[in-house]
DSSP file (Angstrom, degrees, kcal/mol; ACC not computed):
  #  RESIDUE AA STRUCTURE BP1 BP2  ACC     N-H-->O    O-->H-N    N-H-->O    O-->H-N    TCO  KAPPA ALPHA  PHI   PSI    X-CA   Y-CA   Z-CA
    1    1 A M     >        0   0    0      0, 0.0     4,-2.7     0, 0.0     5,-0.2   0.000 360.0 360.0 360.0 -37.9    0.0    0.0    0.0
    2    2 A R  H  >  +     0   0    0      1,-0.2     4,-2.5     2,-0.2     5,-0.2   0.950 360.0  44.8 -60.2 -48.3    2.8    2.4    0.8
    3    3 A K  H  > S+     0   0    0      1,-0.2     4,-2.9     2,-0.2     5,-0.2   0.914 113.3  50.4 -63.4 -42.9    4.4    2.0   -2.7
    4    4 A Q  H  > S+     0   0    0      1,-0.2     4,-2.4     2,-0.2    -1,-0.2   0.914 111.6  48.4 -61.9 -42.9    1.0    2.2   -4.4
    5    5 A G  H  X S+     0   0    0     -4,-2.7     4,-2.1     2,-0.2    -1,-0.2   0.915 113.2  46.7 -63.9 -43.5    0.2    5.4   -2.6
    6    6 A L  H  X S+     0   0    0     -4,-2.5     4,-2.6    -5,-0.2    -2,-0.2   0.934 112.5  49.6 -64.2 -46.2    3.5    7.0   -3.4
    7    7 A R  H  X S+     0   0    0     -4,-2.9     4,-2.6     1,-0.2    -2,-0.2   0.902 110.5  50.8 -59.8 -41.7    3.3    6.0   -7.0
    8    8 A A  H  X S+     0   0    0     -4,-2.4     4,-2.2    -5,-0.2    -1,-0.2   0.915 111.7  47.1 -62.6 -43.3   -0.2    7.4   -7.3
    9    9 A R  H  X S+     0   0    0     -4,-2.1     4,-1.1     2,-0.2    -2,-0.2   0.902 112.2  49.7 -67.1 -40.9    0.9   10.8   -5.8
   10   10 A L  H ><>S+     0   0    0     -4,-2.6     5,-2.9     1,-0.2     3,-0.6   0.932 111.1  49.4 -61.7 -45.3    3.9   11.0   -8.0
   11   11 A A  H ><5S+     0   0    0     -4,-2.6     3,-2.0     1,-0.3    -2,-0.2   0.892 105.6  57.1 -61.3 -39.9    1.8   10.3  -11.1
   12   12 A K  H 3<5S+     0   0    0     -4,-2.2    -1,-0.3     1,-0.3    -2,-0.2   0.797 108.8  48.0 -60.7 -27.6   -0.7   13.0  -10.0
   13   13 A N  T <<5S-     0   0    0     -4,-1.1    -1,-0.3    -3,-0.6    -2,-0.2   0.154 127.5 -98.7-100.6  17.4    2.2   15.4  -10.1
   14   14 A G  T < 5S+     0   0    0     -3,-2.0     2,-0.8     1,-0.2    -3,-0.2   0.636  85.1 125.4  81.9  15.3    3.5   14.3  -13.5
   15   15 A I      < +     0   0    0     -5,-2.9    -1,-0.2    -6,-0.2     3,-0.2  -0.871  17.2 149.2-110.7 100.2    6.2   11.9  -12.4
   16   16 A D        +     0   0    0     -2,-0.8    -1,-0.1     1,-0.1    -5,-0.1   0.570  64.6  51.6-105.4 -12.3    5.5    8.5  -14.0
   17   17 A D        +     0   0    0      2,-0.0    -1,-0.1    -6,-0.0    -2,-0.0  -0.009  64.0 150.5-121.5  30.4    9.0    7.1  -14.4
   18   18 A A        -     0   0    0     -3,-0.2    -8,-0.0     1,-0.1    -3,-0.0  -0.448  49.3-117.7 -64.8 129.3   10.7    7.3  -11.0
   19   19 A P        -     0   0    0      0, 0.0     2,-0.3     0, 0.0    -1,-0.1  -0.316  36.0-169.8 -65.7 151.8   13.2    4.5  -10.6
   20   20 A Q        -     0   0    0      2,-0.0     2,-0.4    19,-0.0     0, 0.0  -0.993  18.3-162.0-144.4 152.2   12.6    2.1   -7.8
   21   21 A V        -     0   0    0     -2,-0.3     2,-0.5     2,-0.0    14,-0.1  -1.000  13.4-150.1-131.1 130.5   14.4   -0.8   -6.1
   22   22 A E        -     0   0    0     -2,-0.4    -2,-0.0    13,-0.0     0, 0.0  -0.881  12.9-166.2-102.7 132.7   12.6   -3.3   -4.0
   23   23 A V        -     0   0    0     -2,-0.5     4,-0.1     1,-0.0     8,-0.0  -0.880  23.4-108.4-116.0 149.8   14.4   -4.9   -1.1
   24   24 A P        -     0   0    0      0, 0.0     7,-0.1     0, 0.0    -1,-0.0  -0.269  50.3 -69.8 -72.5 161.0   13.4   -8.0    0.8
   25   25 A L  S    S+     0   0    0      2,-0.1     2,-0.1    -2,-0.0     3,-0.0  -0.634 100.4  55.5 -87.9 153.6   12.0   -7.9    4.4
   26   26 A P  S    S-     0   0    0      0, 0.0     5,-0.1     0, 0.0     2,-0.0   0.584  84.7-126.8 -81.3 155.9   13.0   -7.4    7.1
   27   27 A A        +     0   0    0     -2,-0.1     2,-0.3    -4,-0.1    -2,-0.1  -0.322  36.7 171.1 -63.1 145.8   14.4   -3.9    6.5
   28   28 A S     >  -     0   0    0      1,-0.1     4,-1.9    -3,-0.0     5,-0.1  -0.966  48.1-108.6-150.0 164.7   18.1   -3.4    7.5
   29   29 A L  H  > S+     0   0    0     -2,-0.3     4,-2.4     1,-0.2     5,-0.2   0.913 119.6  54.3 -60.8 -42.3   20.8   -0.9    7.3
   30   30 A A  H  > S+     0   0    0      1,-0.2     4,-2.6     2,-0.2    -1,-0.2   0.890 107.8  49.0 -61.0 -40.2   22.6   -3.1    4.8
   31   31 A L  H  > S+     0   0    0      2,-0.2     4,-2.7     1,-0.2    -1,-0.2   0.865 109.4  52.6 -69.3 -34.6   19.6   -3.3    2.6
   32   32 A G  H  X S+     0   0    0     -4,-1.9     4,-2.0     2,-0.2    -2,-0.2   0.913 111.5  46.6 -63.7 -42.3   19.2    0.5    2.7
   33   33 A R  H  X S+     0   0    0     -4,-2.4     4,-2.3     2,-0.2    -2,-0.2   0.936 114.3  47.1 -63.3 -47.0   22.8    0.8    1.6
   34   34 A R  H  X S+     0   0    0     -4,-2.6     4,-2.4     1,-0.2    -2,-0.2   0.900 109.8  53.8 -63.7 -41.3   22.4   -1.8   -1.2
   35   35 A G  H  X S+     0   0    0     -4,-2.7     4,-2.2     1,-0.2    -1,-0.2   0.921 110.6  45.4 -60.5 -45.0   19.1   -0.2   -2.4
   36   36 A L  H  X S+     0   0    0     -4,-2.0     4,-2.9     2,-0.2     5,-0.2   0.910 110.5  54.2 -66.1 -40.4   20.7    3.2   -2.8
   37   37 A A  H  X S+     0   0    0     -4,-2.3     4,-1.6     1,-0.2    -2,-0.2   0.908 109.3  48.6 -58.5 -42.0   23.8    1.7   -4.5
   38   38 A E  H  X S+     0   0    0     -4,-2.4     4,-0.7     2,-0.2    -1,-0.2   0.912 112.2  48.4 -64.9 -42.4   21.5    0.0   -7.0
   39   39 A L  H >< S+     0   0    0     -4,-2.2     3,-1.1     1,-0.2     4,-0.5   0.929 110.3  50.9 -63.4 -44.6   19.6    3.3   -7.6
   40   40 A L  H >< S+     0   0    0     -4,-2.9     3,-0.9     1,-0.3    -1,-0.2   0.822 103.4  59.7 -64.2 -30.6   22.8    5.3   -8.1
   41   41 A A  H 3< S+     0   0    0     -4,-1.6    -1,-0.3     1,-0.2    -2,-0.2   0.747 104.4  52.9 -67.0 -22.3   24.1    2.7  -10.6
   42   42 A G  T << S-     0   0    0     -3,-1.1     2,-0.3    -4,-0.7    -1,-0.2   0.515 122.5 -69.7 -93.5  -5.6   21.0    3.5  -12.7
   43   43 A G    <   -     0   0    0     -3,-0.9     2,-0.3    -4,-0.5    -1,-0.3  -0.938  61.0 -49.9 148.2-171.2   21.4    7.3  -13.0
   44   44 A E        +     0   0    0     -2,-0.3     2,-0.3    -3,-0.1    -4,-0.0  -0.755  48.7 151.7-104.5 148.5   21.2   10.5  -11.1
   45   45 A F        -     0   0    0     -2,-0.3     3,-0.1    28,-0.1    -2,-0.0  -0.950  36.7-139.5-161.2 168.5   18.4   11.8   -8.8
   46   46 A D  S    S+     0   0    0     -2,-0.3    29,-2.6     1,-0.2     2,-0.3   0.375  78.9  44.3-122.6   4.8   18.1   14.1   -5.9
   47   47 A V  E     -a   75   0A   0     27,-0.2     2,-0.4     2,-0.0    29,-0.2  -0.996  53.6-167.9-148.0 145.3   15.6   12.4   -3.6
   48   48 A I  E     -a   76   0A   0     27,-2.3    29,-2.3    -2,-0.3     2,-0.5  -1.000   7.6-158.0-132.4 134.9   15.0    8.9   -2.3
   49   49 A V  E     -a   77   0A   0     -2,-0.4     2,-0.3    27,-0.2    29,-0.2  -0.962  14.6-161.7-113.3 122.0   11.8    7.8   -0.4
   50   50 A C        -     0   0    0     27,-3.2     6,-0.0    -2,-0.5    -2,-0.0  -0.742  24.5-131.4-105.9 150.9   12.3    4.7    1.7
   51   51 A S  S    S+     0   0    0     -2,-0.3     2,-0.3    27,-0.1    27,-0.1   0.479  91.7  23.2 -80.3  -1.7    9.6    2.3    3.0
   52   52 A S  S  > S-     0   0    0     25,-0.2     4,-1.8     1,-0.1    28,-0.2  -0.988  74.9-119.5-155.5 158.4   11.1    2.5    6.5
   53   53 A D  H  > S+     0   0    0     26,-1.4     4,-2.5    -2,-0.3     5,-0.2   0.821 113.9  59.8 -66.9 -30.9   13.3    4.7    8.7
   54   54 A T  H  > S+     0   0    0     25,-0.2     4,-2.1     2,-0.2    -1,-0.2   0.934 106.6  45.2 -63.4 -46.2   15.8    1.8    8.9
   55   55 A L  H  > S+     0   0    0      1,-0.2     4,-2.5     2,-0.2    -1,-0.2   0.894 111.7  53.9 -63.3 -38.9   16.2    1.7    5.1
   56   56 A A  H  X S+     0   0    0     -4,-1.8     4,-2.4     2,-0.2    -2,-0.2   0.916 107.1  50.3 -61.6 -43.4   16.5    5.5    5.1
   57   57 A Q  H  X S+     0   0    0     -4,-2.5     4,-2.1     1,-0.2    -1,-0.2   0.914 111.4  48.6 -61.9 -42.4   19.3    5.3    7.7
   58   58 A G  H  X S+     0   0    0     -4,-2.1     4,-2.2     2,-0.2    -1,-0.2   0.895 110.1  51.6 -62.8 -40.2   21.2    2.8    5.6
   59   59 A A  H  X S+     0   0    0     -4,-2.5     4,-2.8     2,-0.2    -2,-0.2   0.893 108.4  51.6 -64.0 -39.7   20.7    4.9    2.5
   60   60 A I  H  X S+     0   0    0     -4,-2.4     4,-2.7     2,-0.2     5,-0.2   0.919 108.9  51.0 -62.3 -43.0   22.2    7.9    4.4
   61   61 A M  H  X S+     0   0    0     -4,-2.1     4,-1.9     1,-0.2    -2,-0.2   0.917 112.4  46.2 -59.8 -43.8   25.2    5.8    5.4
   62   62 A E  H  X S+     0   0    0     -4,-2.2     4,-1.0     2,-0.2    -2,-0.2   0.917 111.7  51.3 -66.2 -43.3   25.7    4.7    1.7
   63   63 A A  H ><>S+     0   0    0     -4,-2.8     5,-2.7     1,-0.2     3,-0.8   0.940 111.6  46.8 -58.5 -47.9   25.3    8.3    0.5
   64   64 A E  H ><5S+     0   0    0     -4,-2.7     3,-1.4     1,-0.3    -1,-0.2   0.849 106.6  57.8 -65.5 -33.7   27.9    9.6    2.9
   65   65 A S  H 3<5S+     0   0    0     -4,-1.9    -1,-0.3     1,-0.3    -2,-0.2   0.738 107.8  49.2 -67.8 -20.2   30.3    6.8    2.1
   66   66 A R  T <<5S-     0   0    0     -4,-1.0    -1,-0.3    -3,-0.8    -2,-0.2   0.315 123.8-104.1 -98.7   6.5   30.2    8.0   -1.5
   67   67 A G  T < 5S+     0   0    0     -3,-1.4     2,-0.4     1,-0.3    -3,-0.2   0.598  74.0 142.4  82.6  10.6   30.8   11.7   -0.6
   68   68 A L      < -     0   0    0     -5,-2.7     2,-0.5    -6,-0.2    -1,-0.3  -0.699  45.6-136.2 -85.4 136.1   27.1   12.7   -1.1
   69   69 A R     >> -     0   0    0     -2,-0.4     4,-3.2    -3,-0.1     5,-1.7  -0.790  23.6-114.1 -94.6 132.2   25.8   15.3    1.4
   70   70 A V  T  45S-     0   0    0     -2,-0.5     5,-0.2     1,-0.3    66,-0.1  -0.935  94.1  -1.0-105.8 122.0   22.4   14.7    2.9
   71   71 A P  T  45S+     0   0    0      0, 0.0    -1,-0.3     0, 0.0    64,-0.1  -0.976 127.5  62.9 -99.8   2.8   20.2   16.7    2.1
   72   72 A Q  T  45S+     0   0    0      1,-0.2    -2,-0.2     2,-0.1     3,-0.1   0.899 124.6  16.4 -58.8 -44.0   22.3   19.1    0.0
   73   73 A D  T  <5S+     0   0    0     -4,-3.2     2,-0.4     1,-0.3    -1,-0.2   0.764 141.1  18.1 -96.9 -32.0   23.1   16.4   -2.7
   74   74 A L      < -     0   0    0     -5,-1.7     2,-0.3    61,-0.0    -1,-0.3  -0.948  66.4-148.6-147.2 119.2   20.4   13.8   -1.9
   75   75 A A  E     -a   47   0A   0    -29,-2.6   -27,-2.3    -2,-0.4     2,-0.4  -0.711  18.0-160.4 -85.4 139.1   17.3   14.2    0.2
   76   76 A V  E     -a   48   0A   0     59,-2.5    17,-0.7    -2,-0.3     2,-0.4  -0.985   8.4-173.4-127.4 129.2   16.2   11.1    2.1
   77   77 A I  E     -ab  49  93A   0    -29,-2.3   -27,-3.2    -2,-0.4    17,-0.2  -0.974   5.5-170.5-123.3 134.9   12.8   10.4    3.5
   78   78 A G  E     - b   0  94A   0     15,-2.9    17,-1.1    -2,-0.4     2,-0.3  -0.338  15.1-126.5-107.7-168.3   11.8    7.4    5.7
   79   79 A F  E    S+ b   0  95A   0     15,-0.2   -26,-1.4    -2,-0.1   -25,-0.2  -0.986  76.2  35.4-146.5 132.1    8.6    5.9    7.0
   80   80 A G  S    S-     0   0    0     15,-3.4    17,-0.2    -2,-0.3    16,-0.1   0.110  83.2-119.2 120.0 -21.2    7.4    5.1   10.5
   81   81 A D        -     0   0    0     14,-0.2    -1,-0.1     1,-0.1    15,-0.1   0.923  44.2-169.3  49.3  49.9    8.9    7.8   12.7
   82   82 A L    >>  -     0   0    0     -3,-0.2     3,-1.7     1,-0.1     4,-0.5  -0.271  34.7-100.6 -66.7 158.3   10.9    5.2   14.6
   83   83 A D  H >> S+     0   0    0      1,-0.3     3,-0.7     2,-0.2     4,-0.5   0.829 119.8  51.8 -52.3 -40.8   12.6    6.4   17.8
   84   84 A F  H 3> S+     0   0    0      1,-0.2     4,-1.6     2,-0.2     3,-0.4   0.688  88.6  82.1 -73.5 -17.0   16.1    6.7   16.3
   85   85 A A  H <4 S+     0   0    0     -3,-1.7     7,-2.6     1,-0.3    -1,-0.2   0.863  92.7  47.1 -59.1 -38.1   14.9    8.8   13.4
   86   86 A A  H << S+     0   0    0     -3,-0.7    -1,-0.3    -4,-0.5    -2,-0.2   0.809 116.7  42.8 -73.4 -29.6   15.0   12.0   15.5
   87   87 A S  H  < S+     0   0    0     -4,-0.5    -2,-0.2    -3,-0.4    -1,-0.2   0.548  89.2 105.8 -97.0  -7.7   18.4   11.3   17.0
   88   88 A N  S  < S-     0   0    0     -4,-1.6   -31,-0.0    -3,-0.1    -3,-0.0  -0.310  81.6 -98.5 -62.9 154.7   20.1   10.1   13.7
   89   89 A R  S    S+     0   0    0      1,-0.3     2,-0.1     2,-0.1    -2,-0.1  -0.956 121.0  27.5-122.0 113.3   22.5   12.6   12.2
   90   90 A P  S    S-     0   0    0      0, 0.0    -1,-0.3     0, 0.0    -2,-0.1   0.543 111.8-120.9 -72.0 153.3   21.2   14.0   10.0
   91   91 A A        -     0   0    0     -2,-0.1    44,-2.0    -5,-0.1     2,-0.5  -0.389  34.4-111.8 -60.8 139.1   17.8   13.5   11.7
   92   92 A I        -     0   0    0     -7,-2.6     2,-0.3    42,-0.2   -15,-0.1  -0.631  15.0-137.4 -87.1 123.3   15.5   11.6    9.3
   93   93 A T  E     +b   77   0A   0    -17,-0.7   -15,-2.9    -2,-0.5     2,-0.3  -0.607  42.0 173.6 -67.7 134.4   12.5   13.3    7.7
   94   94 A T  E     -bC  78 131A   0     37,-1.8    37,-3.4    -2,-0.3     2,-0.6  -0.958  40.7-113.7-148.2 158.9    9.8   10.6    7.9
   95   95 A V  E     -bC  79 130A   0    -17,-1.1   -15,-3.4    -2,-0.3     2,-0.4  -0.876  36.9-153.2 -94.3 124.1    6.2    9.9    7.4
   96   96 A S  E     - C   0 129A   0     33,-3.3    33,-1.9    -2,-0.6     2,-0.3  -0.840  14.3-178.2-103.9 134.5    4.5    9.2   10.7
   97   97 A V        -     0   0    0     -2,-0.4     2,-1.3    31,-0.2    31,-0.1  -0.918  39.5-103.2-124.4 155.3    1.4    7.0   11.2
   98   98 A D     >  -     0   0    0     29,-0.4     4,-1.9    -2,-0.3     5,-0.1  -0.643  35.2-175.8 -80.5  95.1   -0.5    6.3   14.4
   99   99 A R  H  > S+     0   0    0     -2,-1.3     4,-2.2     1,-0.2    -1,-0.2   0.829  82.1  57.2 -63.2 -32.6    0.7    2.8   15.2
  100  100 A H  H  > S+     0   0    0      2,-0.2     4,-2.4     1,-0.2    -1,-0.2   0.928 106.8  48.3 -63.4 -44.7   -1.6    2.6   18.1
  101  101 A A  H  > S+     0   0    0      2,-0.2     4,-2.6     1,-0.2    -2,-0.2   0.874 109.0  53.9 -64.4 -36.9   -4.6    3.3   15.8
  102  102 A I  H  X S+     0   0    0     -4,-1.9     4,-2.6     2,-0.2    -1,-0.2   0.938 109.9  47.5 -61.4 -45.9   -3.3    0.6   13.4
  103  103 A G  H  X S+     0   0    0     -4,-2.2     4,-2.4     2,-0.2    -2,-0.2   0.906 112.0  49.5 -61.4 -43.2   -3.2   -1.9   16.2
  104  104 A E  H  X S+     0   0    0     -4,-2.4     4,-2.4     2,-0.2    -1,-0.2   0.929 112.7  46.9 -62.1 -45.4   -6.7   -1.0   17.4
  105  105 A Q  H  X S+     0   0    0     -4,-2.6     4,-2.6     2,-0.2     5,-0.2   0.907 112.2  50.3 -64.4 -41.7   -8.2   -1.3   13.9
  106  106 A A  H  X S+     0   0    0     -4,-2.6     4,-2.4    -5,-0.2    -1,-0.2   0.918 111.5  48.2 -63.1 -42.9   -6.4   -4.6   13.3
  107  107 A A  H  X S+     0   0    0     -4,-2.4     4,-2.6     2,-0.2    -2,-0.2   0.899 111.8  50.0 -64.3 -40.5   -7.7   -6.0   16.6
  108  108 A T  H  X S+     0   0    0     -4,-2.4     4,-2.4     2,-0.2    -2,-0.2   0.929 112.2  46.9 -63.4 -45.8  -11.3   -4.8   15.8
  109  109 A L  H  X S+     0   0    0     -4,-2.6     4,-2.3     2,-0.2    -2,-0.2   0.901 113.1  49.4 -63.4 -41.0  -11.2   -6.4   12.4
  110  110 A L  H  X S+     0   0    0     -4,-2.4     4,-2.6     2,-0.2    -2,-0.2   0.923 111.3  48.6 -64.4 -44.6   -9.8   -9.7   13.8
  111  111 A A  H  X S+     0   0    0     -4,-2.6     4,-1.9     1,-0.2    -2,-0.2   0.909 111.5  50.6 -62.0 -42.1  -12.5   -9.8   16.5
  112  112 A D  H  <>S+     0   0    0     -4,-2.4     5,-3.1     1,-0.2    -1,-0.2   0.914 111.3  48.1 -61.2 -42.9  -15.2   -9.1   14.0
  113  113 A R  H ><5S+     0   0    0     -4,-2.3     3,-1.7     3,-0.2    -2,-0.2   0.910 109.7  52.0 -66.1 -42.0  -13.9  -11.9   11.8
  114  114 A I  H 3<5S+     0   0    0     -4,-2.6    -1,-0.2     1,-0.3    -2,-0.2   0.868 106.6  54.8 -60.6 -36.6  -13.7  -14.4   14.7
  115  115 A E  T 3<5S-     0   0    0     -4,-1.9    -1,-0.3    -5,-0.2    -2,-0.2   0.291 130.8 -94.8 -82.3  11.2  -17.3  -13.5   15.5
  116  116 A G  T < 5S+     0   0    0     -3,-1.7    -3,-0.2     1,-0.1    -2,-0.2   0.658  76.9 148.0  88.3  16.7  -18.4  -14.4   12.0
  117  117 A G      < -     0   0    0     -5,-3.1    -1,-0.1     1,-0.2    -4,-0.0   0.097  55.6 -43.0 -73.2-169.4  -18.2  -11.0   10.5
  118  118 A E        -     0   0    0      1,-0.1     2,-0.2     0, 0.0    -1,-0.2  -0.258  56.4-151.3 -60.9 136.8  -17.4   -9.9    7.0
  119  119 A E        +     0   0    0     -3,-0.1     2,-0.2    -6,-0.0    -1,-0.1  -0.655  48.3  61.3-103.2 165.1  -14.4  -11.5    5.4
  120  120 A G  S    S-     0   0    0     -2,-0.2     2,-0.2     2,-0.1     0, 0.0  -0.555  89.6 -30.5 112.7-177.7  -12.1  -10.1    2.8
  121  121 A E        -     0   0    0     -2,-0.2     2,-0.5     2,-0.0    -2,-0.0  -0.506  50.3-162.4 -78.3 139.5   -9.8   -7.2    2.5
  122  122 A A        -     0   0    0     -2,-0.2     2,-0.6     2,-0.0    -2,-0.1  -0.990   2.9-163.4-122.6 128.8  -10.4   -4.0    4.5
  123  123 A I        +     0   0    0     -2,-0.5     2,-0.5     2,-0.0    -2,-0.0  -0.958  13.0 178.7-112.8 118.9   -8.8   -0.7    3.7
  124  124 A I        -     0   0    0     -2,-0.6     2,-0.8   -22,-0.0    -2,-0.0  -0.981  22.4-141.3-124.8 124.6   -8.9    1.8    6.5
  125  125 A D        +     0   0    0     -2,-0.5     3,-0.1     1,-0.2    -2,-0.0  -0.755  25.4 169.1 -87.0 112.3   -7.4    5.3    6.2
  126  126 A I        -     0   0    0     -2,-0.8   -28,-0.2     1,-0.2    -1,-0.2   0.430  43.3-127.9-100.8  -0.7   -5.9    6.2    9.5
  127  127 A G        -     0   0    0    -30,-0.1   -29,-0.4     1,-0.0     2,-0.3  -0.078  21.7-143.9  81.6 175.6   -4.1    9.2    8.1
  128  128 A F        -     0   0    0    -31,-0.1     2,-0.3    -3,-0.1   -31,-0.2  -0.958   3.3-149.5-164.0 168.6   -0.4   10.3    8.3
  129  129 A H  E     -C   96   0A   0    -33,-1.9   -33,-3.3    -2,-0.3     2,-0.4  -0.985  22.4-114.9-150.9 152.3    1.8   13.3    8.6
  130  130 A L  E     -C   95   0A   0     -2,-0.3     2,-0.8   -35,-0.2   -35,-0.2  -0.711  17.8-153.8 -86.6 129.9    5.2   14.3    7.5
  131  131 A V  E     -C   94   0A   0    -37,-3.4   -37,-1.8    -2,-0.4     2,-0.4  -0.878  17.9-149.7-103.3 100.0    7.8   14.9   10.2
  132  132 A A        +     0   0    0     -2,-0.8     2,-0.2   -39,-0.2   -39,-0.1  -0.575  32.2 149.5 -77.8 122.7   10.2   17.4    8.6
  133  133 A R    >   -     0   0    0     -2,-0.4     3,-0.7   -42,-0.1   -40,-0.1  -0.462  59.2 -65.9-132.2-155.1   13.8   17.0    9.9
  134  134 A E  T 3  S+     0   0    0      1,-0.2   -42,-0.2     2,-0.2    -2,-0.1   0.712 112.8  69.9 -78.1 -22.8   17.3   17.4    8.5
  135  135 A S  T 3         0   0    0    -44,-2.0   -59,-2.5     1,-0.2    -1,-0.2   0.621 360.0 360.0 -79.0 -10.7   17.5   14.7    5.9
  136  136 A A    <         0   0    0     -3,-0.7    -1,-0.2   -61,-0.3    -2,-0.2   0.313 360.0 360.0-152.2 360.0   15.1   16.4    3.4
């Protein structure tokens, strides 16, 4: 869903051909580094959006190892607003979601299903906000 939402927003703003690299789960610093290395091998760009703050931190490490300055040469955005994002240097700009609300909604849907409720996929918008920090 994160990727689909980002792609839809980019397309709405006229960006249809943004390069992408998919990395396996679980996210790690090494995968963030590898993902950025793969993107850089394919061309130049000035922003990277990661599906987690962990991948963003790894991408920042890779950028700095190549002499790229974050955010002057490359802006980096993460997802999740994990605890370390604010204390990382540079502090990671991130998309924050209400994890508590996600847990509540998941528990409600599970309880409904156990009680014989509706089956199938449920899409619930819990909202988000951008936490602007130093990396972008």
